[in-house]
C-alpha positions as CSV (number, residue, x, y, z in Angstrom):
1,X,-10.0,-37.9,9.4
2,X,-8.8,-35.3,12.0
3,X,-6.9,-33.0,9.7
4,X,-8.3,-29.7,8.3
5,X,-6.0,-30.0,5.3
6,X,-3.4,-32.4,3.9
7,X,0.3,-31.4,4.0
8,X,0.2,-30.7,0.3
9,X,-2.7,-28.3,0.7
10,X,-0.9,-26.6,3.6
11,X,2.2,-26.2,1.5
12,X,0.2,-24.8,-1.4
13,X,-1.6,-22.4,0.9
14,X,1.8,-21.2,2.3
15,X,3.2,-20.6,-1.2
16,X,0.2,-18.6,-2.3
17,X,0.4,-16.4,0.8
18,X,4.2,-16.1,0.3
19,X,3.9,-15.1,-3.3
20,X,1.7,-12.2,-2.2
21,X,3.1,-11.2,1.2
22,X,6.8,-11.4,0.7
23,X,6.8,-8.9,-2.2
24,X,4.3,-6.7,-0.4
25,X,6.3,-6.5,2.8
26,X,9.5,-5.9,0.8
27,X,7.8,-3.2,-1.3
28,X,6.4,-1.4,1.8
29,X,9.9,-1.4,3.3
30,X,11.4,-0.1,0.1
31,X,8.8,2.7,-0.2
32,X,9.3,3.7,3.4
33,X,13.0,4.0,2.8
34,X,12.5,5.9,-0.5
35,X,10.0,8.4,0.6
36,X,10.9,8.7,4.2
37,X,14.3,10.4,3.7
38,X,17.7,8.8,3.5
39,X,21.1,8.5,5.0
40,X,22.6,10.3,2.1
41,X,20.9,13.6,3.0
42,X,23.0,16.6,4.0
43,X,21.1,16.7,7.3
44,X,22.2,13.1,8.2
45,X,25.7,13.6,7.0
46,X,26.0,16.6,9.3
47,X,25.1,14.5,12.4
48,X,27.7,13.1,14.7
49,X,27.8,9.3,14.3
50,X,28.1,6.8,17.1
51,X,31.2,4.6,17.1
52,X,29.0,1.5,16.5
53,X,27.4,2.9,13.4
54,X,28.0,0.4,10.6
55,X,28.8,1.4,7.0
56,X,25.6,2.6,5.4
57,X,25.8,0.0,2.6
58,X,24.8,-2.7,5.2
59,X,21.5,-1.1,6.0
60,X,20.0,-1.9,2.5
61,X,21.4,-5.5,2.6
62,X,20.2,-6.2,6.2
63,X,16.7,-4.7,5.7
64,X,16.2,-6.6,2.4
65,X,17.0,-9.9,4.2
66,X,14.8,-8.9,7.2
67,X,11.8,-7.9,5.1
68,X,12.2,-11.2,3.3
69,X,12.2,-13.2,6.6
70,X,9.3,-11.1,7.9
71,X,7.2,-11.8,4.7
72,X,7.9,-15.5,5.0
73,X,7.0,-15.5,8.7
74,X,3.8,-13.6,7.9
75,X,2.9,-16.1,5.1
76,X,3.4,-19.0,7.5
77,X,1.0,-17.4,10.0
78,X,-1.6,-16.5,7.3
79,X,-1.6,-20.0,5.9
80,X,-2.2,-21.5,9.4
81,X,-5.9,-21.9,8.8
82,X,-7.7,-23.0,12.0
83,X,-4.9,-21.9,14.4
84,X,-6.4,-20.4,17.5
85,X,-4.1,-17.4,17.7
86,X,-3.9,-16.7,14.0
87,X,-6.1,-13.6,14.0
88,X,-4.3,-11.9,16.9
89,X,-0.9,-12.8,15.4
90,X,-1.9,-11.3,12.0
91,X,-3.2,-8.1,13.7
92,X,0.0,-7.8,15.8
93,X,2.2,-8.3,12.7
94,X,0.3,-5.6,10.8
95,X,0.5,-3.1,13.7
96,X,4.2,-3.7,14.2
97,X,4.9,-3.4,10.5
98,X,3.1,0.0,10.4
99,X,5.1,1.3,13.3
100,X,8.3,0.0,11.6
101,X,7.4,1.8,8.4
102,X,6.7,5.0,10.3
103,X,10.2,5.2,11.9
104,X,12.1,6.1,8.7
105,X,10.0,9.2,7.9
106,X,10.2,10.4,11.5
107,X,13.9,10.0,11.8
108,X,15.1,10.9,8.3
109,X,12.2,12.9,7.0
110,X,11.1,14.9,10.0
111,X,14.6,14.9,11.6
112,X,13.0,14.0,15.0
113,X,15.5,11.7,16.5
114,X,13.9,11.8,20.0
115,X,10.5,11.0,18.6
116,X,12.0,8.3,16.5
117,X,13.6,6.8,19.6
118,X,10.2,6.4,21.3
119,X,8.7,5.0,18.2
120,X,11.4,2.3,18.0
121,X,11.0,1.5,21.7
122,X,7.3,0.9,21.0
123,X,8.3,-1.2,18.0
124,X,10.6,-3.3,20.2
125,X,7.6,-4.1,22.5
126,X,5.3,-4.7,19.5
127,X,7.8,-7.1,17.9
128,X,8.2,-9.0,21.2
129,X,4.4,-9.3,21.4
130,X,4.2,-10.3,17.7
131,X,6.8,-13.0,18.2
132,X,4.9,-14.4,21.3
133,X,1.7,-14.5,19.3
134,X,3.3,-16.0,16.2
135,X,5.0,-18.6,18.4
136,X,1.5,-19.8,19.4
137,X,0.6,-20.2,15.7
138,X,3.8,-21.5,14.1
139,X,7.2,-21.8,15.8
140,X,9.2,-21.6,12.6
141,X,7.5,-18.2,11.9
142,X,8.5,-16.9,15.3
143,X,12.1,-18.1,14.7
144,X,12.2,-16.2,11.4
145,X,11.4,-13.0,13.3
146,X,14.3,-13.3,15.7
147,X,16.9,-11.7,13.4
148,X,14.5,-8.8,13.0
149,X,14.2,-8.4,16.8
150,X,18.0,-8.5,17.1
151,X,18.4,-5.8,14.5
152,X,15.8,-3.4,15.8
153,X,17.3,-3.7,19.3
154,X,20.6,-2.7,17.8
155,X,18.8,0.1,15.9
156,X,17.3,1.2,19.2
157,X,20.7,1.5,20.7
158,X,21.9,3.4,17.6
159,X,18.9,5.7,17.8
160,X,19.6,6.4,21.5
161,X,23.3,7.2,20.7
162,X,22.3,9.5,17.8
163,X,19.9,11.3,20.1
164,X,22.5,11.7,22.9
165,X,25.2,12.9,20.5
166,X,22.9,15.2,18.5
167,X,20.3,16.7,21.0
168,X,19.5,19.6,18.7
169,X,19.4,17.6,15.4
170,X,15.9,18.8,14.5
171,X,17.2,22.3,14.4
172,X,20.4,21.4,12.6
173,X,20.8,23.2,9.3
174,X,23.5,21.5,7.2
175,X,25.9,23.7,5.4
176,X,25.0,23.3,1.8
177,X,27.3,26.0,0.6
178,X,29.6,25.4,-2.3
179,X,33.1,26.7,-2.3
180,X,34.4,27.8,-5.7
181,X,38.0,28.1,-6.5
182,X,39.1,30.0,-9.6
183,X,42.3,29.1,-11.2
């Protein structure tokens, strides 16, 4: 017999990995968003927005789907026992995920739009590398990362436009004053 595992064993391995990795990736994304700052902050509301900036409600929906796809992709790679490029693909995935999770606290928390731009450019390169390595392990896993790549390229453009429109954003102090009117 030339196989390392039967198709049933491979499916079972994938499901075990998916049951662990999909919730983990989604939880990490959620925590980054919760503790890294948010689009509802007075600072963000005071920024000039690019014309292509979508309604904020879409970000939570899109990122939930993307983290789900990323977790499934990662599970496919982790369950590919014996694949030659499995180790490098796992390392690349973890590194790009860490950079991904760092972007939100830099942009929304530290208000460093310029630094966040360079972080997302690095993320773009890391995701391309990850897709290339994942492709060598499981093509389906690489296909699952393509919507993520498309979204972060769009986010890179958005980040660039925010930076160009708000060059002094880190020094921006939103007006939190309250106007009271007595009747």
